[in-house]
Every structure is written in structure tokens, then in C-alpha cells.
C-alpha positions, 0 to 999 in steps of 0.5 A: 484880523482876529484868528476867530474871523470877523465880519467886514461891512461893505456898504449895506452888505457884510462879508464873513471872514471865517477861520479855516486854519491849517486847511492847508495853511496855518493862517488860512481864512475863507470868505462867505457872502450871505447875499449870494450864499457863496463860500469862497473856500480857498484850497478846501474843495480844491480839485485837480485834473477835471475838465469841467467848471461845475460839479454835476456828479459829486461821487464822480468828482471825489477822485479829483479832490481826494488826494489833495485833501488827504495830504494837505489837510493835517487831521480830520479833527480840524475838518470836524471843527470847521464843519460844525461852524459852516453847517450853520450857514446858508451855503448854496455854492462853494467856490474853491480857488482851484478846480470845479465849483460845487453848486447846489445845496445837495452837492454842498451837503454831499461835500460836507458829508464827504469831509466829515468821513475823510481821514487825512494828514496825520490820521493816515500818515503814521504808517509811512514813517519808517526806514525805507527798504532798498528794493534794488539789491540783487 
């Protein structure tokens, strides 16, 4: 498999195998089905702790995604490269492997816009690399 991705034919249909490297694994790939217009996004879009299957209010849903994405996506630069690629596709639904499904073009576009502004990984971690201070000395 090429690191740039590929197209796999299944009968008369095609699946797009898309690069999503470092989100959050180095060799990560995603699958896009142009017939259903579903992007199977792996860990991108993952959410933790919500009690619903479909995102209805994206702004409220961000709290369930933010911590994971800020820590596990290594830099916003990779998000911008990925966004440049996927914004060219006709995506109706984003189905991450964990958490709620992002359905409807409005929510998909809100997700893309949120990622475009997200600071994550090494963009925000520089301040934590310091020698700890002992707060327990009396």
C-alpha cells in the first residue's frame, strides 16, 4: 500500500484509502466511500464520555473530543494538510472508531473548521517540558 493512499475497487464501486498519518498513529489510513459519502476516520473525530450516537449539537460535542485531539494529534500542521485533502471530497458523515458519529454537511463542516483552528501536540506542549517543582516540601 502506498503511503499516499490508493483506490480499491469492489465490484463496480470504489473505496478511497486516504493517508491520515500521525493522527494518531504514524501509518494511519482512513476509508472514504463515495457512494454513501461516509468517511471512516479512525481516531480522528473520536469522542469520549458522551451518551449519544449522533452529534446533534456540534458546539456542545467539542468537549468530548478536545482533550483527545489536543494530546494525540502531533501538530496542527498535519491537520491542515489533511483538511486540504478531505475538503475536496463530498462527505456527508464522519464515522470515527470511538464515540459519536458526525452526520450532516453542516456538522461535518463545523468539524473541519474546528480542526482548522485546533492547536495540538507539540504546538501546545512546549510549556510542559520543564523540571517539576516539589510542592510537598514543608
